[in-house]
C-alpha positions as CSV (number, residue, x, y, z in Angstrom):
1,X,0.2,0.0,-0.2
2,X,1.2,3.3,-0.6
3,X,1.5,6.3,2.0
4,X,-1.9,6.8,4.0
5,X,-3.6,10.1,3.3
6,X,-6.2,11.9,5.1
7,X,-9.9,12.1,4.3
8,X,-9.1,15.7,4.0
9,X,-6.4,15.3,1.5
10,X,-8.3,13.4,-0.8
11,X,-11.0,16.1,-1.0
12,X,-8.3,18.3,-2.2
13,X,-7.7,16.1,-5.3
14,X,-10.7,17.7,-8.1
15,X,-11.6,14.6,-10.0
16,X,-13.6,15.4,-13.2
17,X,-15.4,13.9,-16.3
18,X,-14.6,15.2,-19.3
19,X,-14.9,14.2,-23.4
20,X,-11.8,14.1,-25.3
21,X,-12.5,16.3,-28.4
22,X,-9.1,16.4,-30.0
23,X,-6.3,14.3,-30.3
24,X,-2.8,14.6,-31.9
25,X,0.3,12.8,-32.1
26,X,3.2,14.0,-29.8
27,X,6.5,13.4,-31.4
28,X,8.5,15.7,-29.0
29,X,7.7,13.4,-25.6
30,X,10.4,11.1,-24.3
31,X,7.5,8.4,-24.4
32,X,5.1,8.1,-27.0
33,X,2.2,10.1,-25.9
34,X,-0.8,12.0,-27.4
35,X,-1.6,15.3,-27.1
36,X,-5.3,15.5,-26.2
37,X,-8.2,18.4,-25.5
38,X,-10.4,17.5,-23.0
39,X,-14.0,19.4,-22.8
40,X,-14.7,19.8,-19.1
41,X,-18.5,21.8,-19.7
42,X,-18.5,24.8,-17.5
43,X,-14.5,24.0,-16.7
44,X,-13.9,24.7,-20.2
45,X,-11.2,22.9,-22.1
46,X,-8.1,21.7,-21.0
47,X,-5.0,20.1,-22.5
48,X,-3.1,16.9,-21.5
49,X,-0.4,14.7,-22.4
50,X,-1.3,11.0,-22.4
51,X,1.1,7.9,-22.6
52,X,-1.9,5.8,-24.2
53,X,-0.4,5.1,-27.5
54,X,-0.1,1.3,-27.4
55,X,-3.6,0.5,-26.4
56,X,-5.5,3.4,-28.3
57,X,-6.0,4.5,-31.5
58,X,-6.8,8.4,-32.1
59,X,-9.9,7.7,-33.8
60,X,-11.0,5.5,-30.7
61,X,-10.3,8.7,-28.4
62,X,-12.3,11.0,-30.2
63,X,-15.6,11.8,-28.2
64,X,-14.6,9.4,-25.0
65,X,-15.3,10.1,-22.0
66,X,-12.3,10.0,-19.3
67,X,-11.8,11.1,-15.9
68,X,-8.9,13.6,-15.0
69,X,-7.5,15.5,-11.9
70,X,-8.2,19.2,-13.4
71,X,-6.9,21.1,-10.2
72,X,-3.1,20.0,-10.5
73,X,-0.5,23.2,-11.7
74,X,0.2,23.3,-15.2
75,X,3.2,21.3,-16.3
76,X,5.3,21.9,-19.5
77,X,6.2,18.3,-21.1
78,X,8.8,19.6,-24.2
79,X,6.4,22.4,-26.0
80,X,3.6,21.7,-24.7
81,X,1.7,22.8,-21.7
82,X,-0.4,20.0,-19.9
83,X,-3.1,21.3,-17.8
84,X,-4.7,18.3,-16.3
85,X,-3.8,14.8,-15.7
86,X,-5.7,12.1,-17.3
87,X,-6.3,8.7,-15.1
88,X,-5.9,5.4,-16.0
89,X,-5.1,1.8,-14.4
90,X,-1.6,0.9,-14.7
91,X,-0.7,-2.9,-15.6
92,X,2.8,-4.1,-17.0
93,X,3.3,-0.5,-18.7
94,X,-0.3,-0.2,-20.5
95,X,-2.6,2.4,-19.2
96,X,-5.9,1.5,-19.1
97,X,-8.4,4.5,-19.2
98,X,-10.6,5.4,-16.1
99,X,-14.2,6.4,-17.8
100,X,-18.1,6.4,-16.6
101,X,-20.0,3.3,-17.6
102,X,-22.7,5.9,-19.0
103,X,-22.3,9.0,-20.6
104,X,-22.5,12.2,-18.0
105,X,-22.3,15.4,-18.6
106,X,-19.0,16.9,-18.9
107,X,-17.4,18.5,-15.8
108,X,-19.2,15.9,-13.5
109,X,-17.4,15.4,-10.0
110,X,-16.1,11.9,-9.4
111,X,-16.3,11.0,-5.7
């Protein structure tokens, strides 16, 4: 088990559902990755870099809902500014995206 956190620590993490509206290759990244634009409804559109190229084709990602942390500080990755962190389950170096079972409103909070 990782380091124990308090419930108060957990409540600081803002997890939201968003829909991927644009996917581009990211050749400047150290590891194979895509550049994503994600619609979070009232929170607006945020960009993210995701190392998910081995399991997902660009066409499969368009209009797919995902879960992301939206309250991390921005992070420069090569010449790209990542504004959120897409969540996924990691198994044997593959990342499986987390997503709701049914379509929900973009920006919906994940608890």
